C-alpha positions as CSV (number, residue, x, y, z in Angstrom):
1,M,-7.5,-27.9,2.7
2,P,-5.0,-25.5,1.1
3,V,-5.4,-21.9,1.9
4,A,-6.2,-21.0,-1.6
5,D,-9.3,-23.0,-1.4
6,L,-10.6,-20.4,1.0
7,L,-10.8,-17.9,-1.8
8,V,-13.3,-20.0,-3.7
9,R,-15.2,-21.4,-0.6
10,H,-15.8,-17.8,0.7
11,A,-15.8,-15.8,-2.6
12,D,-18.4,-13.4,-1.4
13,A,-16.6,-12.4,1.8
14,W,-13.3,-12.3,0.0
15,G,-15.0,-10.1,-2.7
16,R,-16.1,-7.6,0.2
17,A,-12.4,-7.8,1.4
18,T,-10.8,-6.9,-1.8
19,R,-13.2,-4.9,-3.8
20,A,-14.3,-1.8,-2.2
21,P,-15.7,1.7,-3.2
22,F,-12.4,3.1,-1.8
23,L,-10.4,1.1,-4.3
24,D,-12.8,1.8,-7.2
25,A,-12.4,5.6,-6.4
26,V,-8.5,5.2,-6.4
27,R,-8.9,3.5,-9.8
28,D,-11.1,6.1,-11.4
29,G,-9.7,9.1,-9.6
30,T,-12.8,10.1,-7.6
31,L,-11.3,9.5,-4.2
32,P,-10.5,12.8,-2.3
33,P,-6.9,13.2,-1.5
34,A,-8.0,13.9,2.1
35,A,-9.7,10.4,2.2
36,F,-6.5,8.8,0.8
37,D,-4.2,10.5,3.2
38,T,-6.4,9.3,6.2
39,W,-6.0,5.9,4.9
40,L,-2.3,6.1,4.5
41,V,-1.9,7.2,8.1
42,Q,-4.1,4.3,9.3
43,D,-2.2,1.8,7.0
44,A,1.1,3.0,8.8
45,W,-0.4,2.2,12.0
46,F,-1.6,-1.2,10.8
47,L,1.9,-1.9,9.3
48,A,3.6,-1.3,12.8
49,D,1.1,-3.7,14.3
50,L,1.7,-6.3,11.6
51,L,5.4,-6.1,11.9
52,R,5.1,-6.8,15.6
53,F,2.9,-9.7,15.0
54,Q,5.0,-11.1,12.2
55,A,8.4,-10.8,14.2
56,R,6.7,-12.8,17.1
57,L,5.5,-15.3,14.7
58,L,8.9,-15.6,13.1
59,A,10.2,-16.6,16.5
60,R,7.9,-19.6,17.0
61,A,7.4,-20.7,13.3
62,P,8.7,-23.9,12.0
63,R,12.1,-23.6,10.4
64,P,10.9,-23.9,6.8
65,A,8.8,-20.9,7.2
66,Q,11.3,-18.8,8.9
67,A,13.0,-17.4,5.7
68,V,9.7,-16.0,4.1
69,L,8.8,-14.5,7.6
70,A,12.0,-12.9,7.9
71,A,12.1,-11.5,4.5
72,G,8.5,-10.1,5.3
73,C,9.8,-8.5,8.4
74,V,12.5,-6.8,6.6
75,A,10.2,-5.7,3.9
76,L,7.7,-4.3,6.5
77,V,10.6,-2.1,8.1
78,E,11.5,-0.9,4.6
79,E,7.7,-0.1,3.9
80,L,7.4,1.8,7.2
81,D,10.4,3.9,6.1
82,W,8.8,4.5,2.8
83,F,5.7,5.6,4.6
84,A,7.8,8.1,6.5
85,R,9.0,9.6,3.2
86,V,5.5,9.6,1.9
87,A,4.1,11.4,4.9
88,E,6.8,14.0,4.8
89,E,6.1,14.6,1.3
90,R,2.2,14.8,1.7
91,D,2.6,16.6,5.1
92,L,0.9,13.8,7.0
93,D,1.0,13.3,10.7
94,L,1.8,9.6,11.2
95,A,1.0,10.0,15.0
96,A,-2.5,11.0,14.3
97,P,-5.0,8.8,16.4
98,R,-5.9,5.2,15.3
99,L,-9.5,4.9,14.0
100,P,-11.7,2.1,15.4
101,A,-11.0,-0.2,12.2
102,T,-7.3,0.2,12.8
103,I,-7.6,-0.7,16.5
104,A,-9.8,-3.7,15.8
105,Y,-7.3,-5.0,13.2
106,G,-4.4,-4.5,15.6
107,D,-6.4,-6.4,18.4
108,L,-7.0,-9.2,15.9
109,L,-3.3,-9.5,15.3
110,Y,-2.5,-9.5,19.0
111,R,-5.1,-12.2,19.6
112,L,-3.2,-14.3,17.0
113,D,-0.3,-14.4,19.1
114,A,-2.1,-16.9,21.3
115,A,-3.1,-19.0,18.2
116,D,-1.3,-22.0,17.0
117,V,1.2,-21.5,14.2
118,G,-0.9,-22.7,11.3
119,T,-3.7,-20.5,12.2
120,A,-1.4,-17.5,12.4
121,L,0.1,-18.3,9.2
122,T,-3.3,-18.7,7.5
123,A,-4.2,-15.2,8.9
124,L,-0.9,-13.5,7.8
125,W,-1.3,-15.1,4.3
126,A,-4.9,-13.8,4.2
127,V,-3.8,-10.2,5.3
128,E,-1.1,-10.1,2.6
129,R,-3.1,-11.7,-0.1
130,A,-6.0,-9.4,0.6
131,Y,-3.7,-6.4,0.3
132,L,-2.4,-7.8,-3.0
133,D,-5.8,-8.6,-4.5
134,A,-7.4,-5.3,-3.4
135,W,-4.6,-3.2,-4.9
136,W,-4.7,-5.3,-8.1
137,S,-8.4,-4.4,-8.3
138,A,-7.5,-0.9,-8.4
139,R,-5.1,-1.0,-11.4
140,P,-3.9,1.0,-13.2
141,G,-5.0,3.7,-10.7
142,A,-5.8,7.4,-11.6
143,E,-2.8,9.3,-12.4
144,R,-2.6,10.9,-8.8
145,Y,-2.7,7.3,-7.2
146,R,-1.0,5.2,-9.9
147,A,2.5,5.3,-8.2
148,F,0.8,3.8,-5.1
149,V,-1.0,1.1,-7.1
150,E,2.2,0.1,-8.7
151,H,4.1,0.1,-5.4
152,W,1.6,-2.4,-3.9
153,T,1.2,-4.7,-6.9
154,A,4.9,-5.2,-7.5
155,P,6.0,-8.7,-8.6
156,G,8.2,-9.0,-5.6
157,F,5.2,-8.6,-3.3
158,A,3.3,-11.1,-5.3
159,S,6.1,-13.5,-4.9
160,Y,6.3,-12.9,-1.1
161,V,2.5,-13.7,-0.9
162,A,3.0,-17.1,-2.7
163,G,5.7,-17.9,-0.2
164,L,3.3,-17.2,2.6
165,Q,0.8,-19.5,0.8
166,A,3.3,-22.3,0.8
167,A,4.2,-21.7,4.5
168,A,0.5,-21.7,5.5
169,D,-0.1,-24.9,3.6
170,D,2.8,-26.6,5.0
171,A,1.7,-25.8,8.6
172,G,-1.5,-27.6,8.3
173,P,-5.1,-27.5,7.3
174,A,-6.4,-23.8,6.6
175,D,-8.2,-22.2,9.4
176,E,-11.5,-21.0,7.9
177,P,-12.7,-18.9,11.0
178,V,-9.5,-16.8,11.0
179,F,-9.7,-16.4,7.4
180,L,-13.2,-14.9,7.7
181,E,-12.0,-12.6,10.5
182,V,-9.4,-11.3,8.2
183,A,-11.8,-10.7,5.5
184,A,-14.1,-8.8,7.7
185,A,-11.3,-6.7,9.1
186,E,-10.2,-5.9,5.5
187,E,-13.7,-4.9,4.5
188,A,-13.9,-2.5,7.7
189,F,-10.4,-1.2,6.9
190,W,-11.2,-0.1,3.4
191,G,-14.5,1.6,4.6
192,M,-13.0,3.6,7.4
193,A,-11.5,6.6,5.2
194,R,-14.6,7.3,3.3
């Protein structure tokens, strides 16, 4: 089964993963800046975990998947640099403790190191597709958050997610249990800052 079929097959779980009160509040401007800042710090922690996971996956992925994974690693390094600049502008402490949802998501990524490549690619595609779909649901974003929404819905990111989808499909049948694990982790992650 292609990974995109999981979006329809598990539409309720996907909706909870990509439509959240946090995102609604970003769109309508009711999200307190402190809640957004908490989420930003936790997302920076998550990105560091994701980079480690993706770099290890790159090393064991089939050759056709390596180009998209390598490009993703480079983009994650650039995103972490961007987070550092945003943290400085907003006076955020990126070394603040991880919250439970962030720890749990990092643990999931760590466990995926032991999964077969097809399962790991399904998970990575689900992570990135969830991020894209979630931020797309927040468009255009209230004025104070609009630049962030635009940053996370850029056409280049959508192309990257499409490349991950192709890599996951080429690696074998979609892994439904890991897709549902990622959906649950996303739902918890959106809820932690409120």
